[in-house]
GULUMMI-424312 format. One record per residue: residue in three letters; z negated, x negated, y of N, C-alpha, C, CB in turn; residue number from 1. Coordinates in steps of 0.2 Angstrom, whole numbers, plus 2048, in hexadecimal, padded with zeros to 3 digits. Glycine has a CB too. Layout:
ala,Z,X,Y,Z,X,Y,Z,X,Y,Z,X,Y,NUM
...
END
This chain:
met,A5B,3B2,F16,A5F,3B2,F10,A66,3B4,F11,A5B,3B6,F0A,1
ser,A6B,3B1,F0F,A72,3B3,F10,A73,3B9,F0C,A77,3AD,F0E,2
leu,A78,3BD,F0E,A7A,3C3,F0B,A7C,3C2,F04,A80,3C7,F0E,3
lys,A80,3BC,F02,A82,3BB,EFC,A7C,3BA,EF7,A86,3B4,EFC,4
asn,A77,3B6,EFA,A71,3B4,EF6,A6D,3BB,EF4,A6C,3AF,EF9,5
lys,A6D,3BF,EF9,A69,3C6,EF8,A6C,3CA,EF3,A69,3CA,EFF,6
ile,A73,3CA,EF3,A77,3CE,EEE,A76,3CB,EE7,A7E,3CE,EEF,7
val,A76,3C4,EE6,A74,3C1,EE0,A6D,3C3,EDE,A75,3B9,EE1,8
glu,A69,3C3,EE2,A62,3C4,EE0,A61,3CC,EDE,A5D,3C3,EE6,9
leu,A65,3D0,EE1,A65,3D7,EDF,A68,3D9,ED8,A68,3DB,EE4,10
ile,A6E,3D6,ED7,A72,3D8,ED2,A71,3D4,ECB,A7A,3D7,ED4,11
lys,A6F,3CE,ECC,A6E,3C9,EC6,A6A,3CC,EC1,A6B,3C3,EC8,12
pro,A64,3CF,EC2,A60,3D2,EBD,A63,3D8,EB9,A59,3D5,EC0,13
ser,A67,3DC,EBD,A6B,3E1,EB9,A70,3DF,EB5,A6E,3E6,EBE,14
ile,A74,3D9,EB7,A79,3D6,EB3,A76,3D3,EAD,A7D,3D1,EB7,15
glu,A70,3D0,EAE,A6D,3CC,EA8,A6A,3D2,EA3,A68,3C8,EAA,16
glu,A68,3D7,EA6,A65,3DC,EA1,A6B,3DF,E9D,A62,3E2,EA6,17
asp,A71,3DF,E9F,A76,3E1,E9B,A79,3DC,E97,A7C,3E4,EA0,18
gly,A76,3D6,E96,A78,3D1,E92,A7D,3CC,E94,A7B,3D4,E8C,19
phe,A7E,3CC,E9B,A83,3C7,E9E,A7F,3C2,EA2,A88,3CB,EA1,20
asp,A83,3BD,EA4,A80,3B8,EA9,A85,3B8,EAF,A81,3B0,EA6,21
leu,A82,3B8,EB5,A85,3B8,EBB,A87,3B1,EBC,A81,3BB,EC1,22
val,A8E,3AF,EBB,A90,3A9,EBC,A92,3A7,EC3,A97,3A8,EB8,23
glu,A95,3AB,EC7,A96,3AA,ECE,A97,3B0,ED1,A9D,3A5,ECE,24
leu,A96,3B0,ED8,A97,3B6,EDC,A9B,3B3,EE2,A90,3B9,EDE,25
lys,AA0,3B6,EE4,AA4,3B5,EEA,AA4,3BB,EEF,AAB,3B2,EE9,26
leu,AA2,3BA,EF5,AA2,3BF,EFA,AA7,3BE,EFF,A9B,3C1,EFD,27
ser,AAC,3C2,F01,AB1,3C1,F06,AB1,3C8,F0A,AB8,3BF,F04,28
arg,AB3,3C7,F10,AB4,3CC,F15,ABB,3CC,F18,AAE,3CC,F1A,29
tyr,ABE,3D2,F19,AC4,3D2,F1C,AC4,3D9,F20,ACA,3D2,F17,30
arg,AC5,3D8,F27,AC4,3DD,F2B,ABD,3E0,F2A,ACA,3E2,F2B,31
lys,ABD,3E7,F28,AB7,3EA,F27,AB5,3EB,F20,AB7,3F1,F2B,32
ser,AB8,3E8,F1C,AB7,3E9,F15,AB5,3E3,F11,ABD,3EC,F11,33
asn,AB0,3E3,F0D,AAD,3DE,F09,AB0,3DE,F02,AA5,3DE,F09,34
thr,AB1,3D8,EFF,AB3,3D7,EF8,AAE,3D3,EF5,ABA,3D4,EF8,35
leu,AAB,3D6,EF0,AA6,3D2,EEC,AA9,3D0,EE5,AA0,3D6,EEB,36
arg,AAA,3CA,EE4,AAD,3C8,EDD,AA8,3C5,ED9,AB3,3C2,EDE,37
val,AA7,3C8,ED3,AA1,3C6,ECF,AA4,3C4,EC8,A9C,3CC,ECE,38
phe,AA2,3BE,EC6,AA4,3BB,EC0,A9E,3BB,EBB,AA7,3B3,EC1,39
ile,A9F,3BE,EB5,A9A,3BE,EB0,A9C,3BB,EAA,A98,3C6,EAF,40
asp,A97,3B9,EA5,A99,3B7,E9F,A94,3B8,E9A,A9A,3AF,E9F,41
ser,A95,3B8,E94,A90,3B9,E8E,A92,3B5,E88,A8F,3C0,E8D,42
asp,A8E,3B4,E84,A8F,3B1,E7D,A95,3B4,E7A,A89,3B0,E79,43
asn,A96,3BB,E7B,A9B,3BE,E77,AA1,3BF,E7B,A98,3C5,E75,44
gly,AA2,3BC,E81,AA7,3BD,E85,AA7,3C3,E8A,AAE,3BD,E81,45
val,AAC,3C4,E8D,AAC,3CA,E92,AB2,3CE,E91,AAB,3C8,E99,46
arg,AB1,3D5,E90,AB7,3D9,E8F,AB8,3DD,E95,AB6,3DE,E89,47
leu,ABD,3E1,E95,ABF,3E5,E9B,ABA,3EA,E9C,AC6,3E8,E9A,48
asp,AB8,3EE,E97,AB3,3F3,E98,AAC,3F0,E9A,AB2,3F7,E91,49
asp,AAA,3EA,E98,AA4,3E7,E9B,AA5,3E6,EA2,AA3,3E0,E98,50
cys,AAB,3E4,EA5,AAC,3E3,EAC,AAB,3E9,EB0,AB3,3E0,EAD,51
ala,AAE,3EF,EAD,AAD,3F5,EB0,AA6,3F8,EB0,AB2,3FA,EAC,52
arg,AA2,3F7,EAB,A9B,3F9,EAB,A97,3F5,EB0,A99,3F8,EA4,53
ile,A98,3EE,EB0,A94,3EA,EB4,A96,3EC,EBC,A95,3E3,EB3,54
ser,A9C,3EE,EBD,A9E,3F0,EC4,A9A,3F6,EC6,AA6,3F1,EC4,55
arg,A9A,3FB,EC1,A96,401,EC3,A8F,3FF,EC4,A97,406,EBD,56
val,A8C,3FB,EC0,A85,3F9,EC1,A84,3F6,EC8,A83,3F4,EBB,57
ile,A88,3F1,ECA,A88,3EE,ED0,A88,3F3,ED6,A8D,3E8,ED1,58
asp,A8D,3F7,ED5,A8E,3FC,EDA,A88,400,EDC,A94,401,ED8,59
val,A84,402,ED6,A7E,406,ED7,A79,402,EDB,A7B,408,ED0,60
val,A78,3FC,ED9,A73,3F7,EDC,A75,3F6,EE4,A73,3F0,ED9,61
leu,A7B,3F5,EE5,A7D,3F4,EEC,A7C,3FA,EF0,A84,3F2,EED,62
glu,A7E,400,EED,A7C,407,EF1,A75,408,EF2,A80,40C,EED,63
asp,A71,407,EED,A6A,408,EED,A66,404,EF2,A67,407,EE6,64
asn,A69,3FE,EF4,A66,3F9,EF8,A6A,3F9,EFF,A66,3F2,EF5,65
asn,A6F,3FE,F00,A72,3FE,F07,A75,3F7,F09,A6E,401,F0C,66
ile,A78,3F3,F04,A7A,3ED,F06,A80,3EC,F0B,A7C,3E9,F00,67
phe,A85,3F1,F0A,A8B,3F1,F0F,A8B,3F7,F13,A91,3F0,F0B,68
arg,A8C,3F6,F19,A8D,3FC,F1E,A94,3FF,F1E,A8B,3FA,F25,69
ser,A99,3FB,F1C,AA0,3FD,F1C,AA2,3FD,F14,AA4,3FA,F21,70
gly,AA9,3FE,F13,AAB,3FE,F0D,AAB,3F7,F09,AB3,400,F0D,71
tyr,AAB,3F7,F03,AAB,3F1,EFF,AAE,3F2,EF8,AA4,3EF,EFE,72
thr,AB1,3ED,EF5,AB4,3ED,EEF,AB0,3E8,EEA,ABC,3EB,EEF,73
ile,AAF,3EA,EE4,AAC,3E6,EDF,AB1,3E4,EDA,AA6,3E9,EDC,74
glu,AB2,3DE,ED8,AB7,3DB,ED3,AB2,3D7,ECE,ABC,3D7,ED6,75
val,AB2,3D9,EC8,AAE,3D6,EC3,AB3,3D3,EBE,AA9,3DB,EC0,76
ser,AB2,3CD,EBC,AB6,3CA,EB7,AB3,3C4,EB3,ABD,3C7,EBA,77
ser,AB6,3C1,EAE,AB3,3BB,EAB,AB5,3B5,EAF,AB6,3BB,EA3,78
pro,AB2,3B0,EAE,AB3,3AA,EB2,ABA,3A7,EB1,AAE,3A5,EB1,79
gly,ABD,3A8,EAB,AC3,3A5,EA9,AC3,39F,EA6,AC8,3A4,EB0,80
leu,AC8,39D,EA2,AC8,396,E9E,AC8,390,EA3,ACE,396,E9A,81
asp,ACB,391,EA9,ACB,38B,EAD,AC5,389,EB1,AD1,38C,EB2,82
arg,AC0,38D,EB0,AB9,38C,EB4,AB6,386,EB1,AB5,392,EB3,83
pro,AB4,381,EB5,AB0,37B,EB2,AAA,37D,EAE,AAE,376,EB8,84
leu,AA9,379,EA9,AA3,37A,EA5,A9E,375,EA8,AA4,378,E9D,85
gln,A98,378,EAA,A93,374,EAD,A8C,375,EAA,A93,376,EB4,86
thr,A8A,37A,EA7,A83,37B,EA4,A84,37B,E9D,A80,382,EA7,87
ser,A7E,37A,E9A,A7D,37A,E93,A80,380,E90,A76,378,E90,88
lys,A7E,386,E93,A81,38C,E91,A88,38D,E91,A7E,392,E95,89
asp,A8B,38A,E96,A93,38A,E96,A96,386,E90,A95,386,E9D,90
phe,A93,380,E8F,A95,37C,E89,A94,380,E82,A92,375,E89,91
arg,A8E,383,E82,A8D,387,E7B,A92,38C,E7A,A85,38A,E7C,92
arg,A94,38F,E7F,A99,395,E7F,AA0,392,E7C,A99,399,E85,93
arg,AA1,38C,E7D,AA8,389,E7C,AA8,385,E76,AAA,386,E82,94
ile,AA3,385,E72,AA2,381,E6C,AA8,383,E67,A9C,382,E68,95
gly,AAC,37E,E65,AB2,37F,E61,AB8,37E,E64,AB2,386,E5E,96
glu,AB8,37D,E6B,ABE,37D,E6F,ABF,375,E71,ABD,381,E75,97
gln,AC5,374,E73,AC7,36D,E75,AC5,36D,E7D,ACE,36B,E74,98
val,AC1,367,E7E,ABF,366,E85,AC0,35F,E88,AB7,368,E86,99
gln,AC0,35F,E8E,AC0,358,E91,ABA,358,E95,AC7,357,E96,100
ile,AB6,352,E95,AB0,351,E98,AB1,34C,E9D,AAA,34F,E93,101
leu,AAF,34E,EA4,AAF,349,EA9,AA8,347,EAB,AB3,34C,EAF,102
phe,AA7,341,EAD,AA0,33E,EAE,A9F,33D,EB5,AA0,337,EAA,103
asp,A98,33D,EB7,A96,33C,EBE,A98,335,EC0,A8E,33D,EBE,104
arg,A97,330,EBC,A99,329,EBD,AA1,328,EBD,A96,324,EB9,105
ala,AA3,326,EC3,AAB,325,EC3,AAD,320,EBE,AAC,323,ECA,106
asp,AA9,31B,EBC,AAB,316,EB8,AAC,318,EB0,AA6,310,EB8,107
leu,AAA,31E,EAF,AAA,320,EA8,AB1,325,EA7,AA4,325,EA6,108
thr,AB4,323,EA2,ABB,327,EA0,AB9,32D,E9D,ABF,322,E9B,109
pro,ABD,333,EA0,ABC,339,E9D,ABD,339,E95,AC1,33E,EA0,110
val,ABA,33D,E92,ABA,33E,E8A,ABD,345,E88,AB3,33C,E87,111
glu,AC1,345,E83,AC4,34B,E81,AC2,34C,E79,ACC,34B,E82,112
gly,AC1,352,E77,AC0,353,E70,ABE,35A,E6F,ABA,34F,E6E,113
lys,ABC,35C,E69,ABA,363,E67,AB3,363,E68,ABC,364,E60,114
leu,AB0,368,E6C,AA9,369,E6D,AA6,36C,E67,AA8,36E,E73,115
thr,AA2,368,E64,A9F,36A,E5E,A97,36C,E5E,A9F,364,E59,116
gly,A94,36B,E64,A8D,36D,E65,A8B,36C,E6C,A89,369,E60,117
ala,A86,36F,E6E,A83,36F,E74,A7C,372,E74,A87,373,E7A,118
asp,A77,36E,E78,A71,371,E79,A6F,36F,E81,A6B,36D,E74,119
asp,A69,370,E82,A67,36F,E89,A68,368,E8C,A60,371,E8A,120
leu,A68,363,E87,A68,35C,E89,A6F,359,E88,A63,358,E86,121
cys,A72,35A,E83,A78,357,E80,A7E,35C,E7E,A77,352,E7B,122
ile,A84,359,E7E,A89,35C,E7B,A8C,358,E76,A8F,35E,E80,123
glu,A8F,35A,E71,A92,356,E6B,A9A,358,E6B,A8F,358,E65,124
leu,A9E,352,E6A,AA5,353,E6A,AA7,34F,E64,AA8,350,E70,125
leu,AAD,352,E61,AB0,34E,E5C,AB7,34C,E5F,AB2,353,E55,126
thr,AB7,345,E60,ABD,342,E63,AC1,33F,E5E,ABA,33D,E69,127
glu,AC7,33C,E60,ACB,338,E5C,AC7,332,E59,AD1,336,E60,128
arg,AC2,330,E5C,ABE,32A,E5A,AB8,32C,E56,ABC,326,E60,129
gly,AB7,332,E55,AB1,335,E51,AAD,339,E55,AAE,32F,E4E,130
ala,AA7,33A,E53,AA2,33E,E56,A9F,33B,E5C,A9C,341,E51,131
lys,A9D,33E,E61,A9A,33B,E67,A95,340,E6A,AA0,33A,E6D,132
lys,A8F,33D,E6C,A8A,341,E6F,A8A,33F,E76,A83,341,E6B,133
ile,A8A,344,E7B,A8A,342,E82,A84,346,E85,A91,344,E85,134
glu,A80,342,E89,A7B,346,E8D,A7E,34A,E93,A76,340,E90,135
leu,A7B,350,E94,A7E,354,E99,A7C,352,EA0,A7B,35B,E98,136
ala,A77,34E,EA0,A74,34B,EA7,A7A,347,EAA,A6E,347,EA6,137
gly,A7E,344,EA6,A83,340,EA9,A8A,343,EAA,A84,339,EA5,138
val,A8B,349,EA8,A91,34D,EA8,A92,350,EAE,A91,352,EA2,139
lys,A98,34F,EB1,A9A,352,EB7,A9C,359,EB6,A9F,34F,EBB,140
met,AA0,35A,EB1,AA3,361,EAF,AA7,360,EA8,AA7,364,EB4,141
gly,AA8,365,EA5,AAD,366,EA0,AB3,36B,EA1,AA9,368,E99,142
lys,AB8,369,E9E,ABE,36E,E9F,AC1,370,E98,AC4,36A,EA4,143
ile,AC3,376,E98,AC6,378,E92,ACD,375,E92,AC6,380,E91,144
ile,ACF,372,E8C,AD6,370,E8B,ADA,376,E88,AD6,369,E87,145
leu,ADF,378,E8C,AE3,37E,E8A,AE9,37B,E86,AE5,382,E8F,146
END
């Protein structure tokens, strides 16, 4: 098991217990120091004090399991608005926002509209041409339109 996967396995339960989802983890090393970048999200968003609290939780888990032999830095943040929407949970969190949907099939034109609904199988958009229901299985990703 890679170090990154081991860290995910160790910290994910603590993050979820605190009401957040582990969206992504990036691990980099420069000289003798490791940097752990952790991206979290929740249905209620992520505040600065949430990031600080989760950072402390992760630090305790890493220390208890002797993950790093030398120094390390933990950076916790939200995934940001430019992160692609890929899971049903991602889409549910963005209901009410303008999105662009890109499809797995290259012959399908991207669709833009207001995200009005999402479940495990489909997303619903209100486009200029009216309401549209799209199966998630054929969606490559969604992007927030700023």
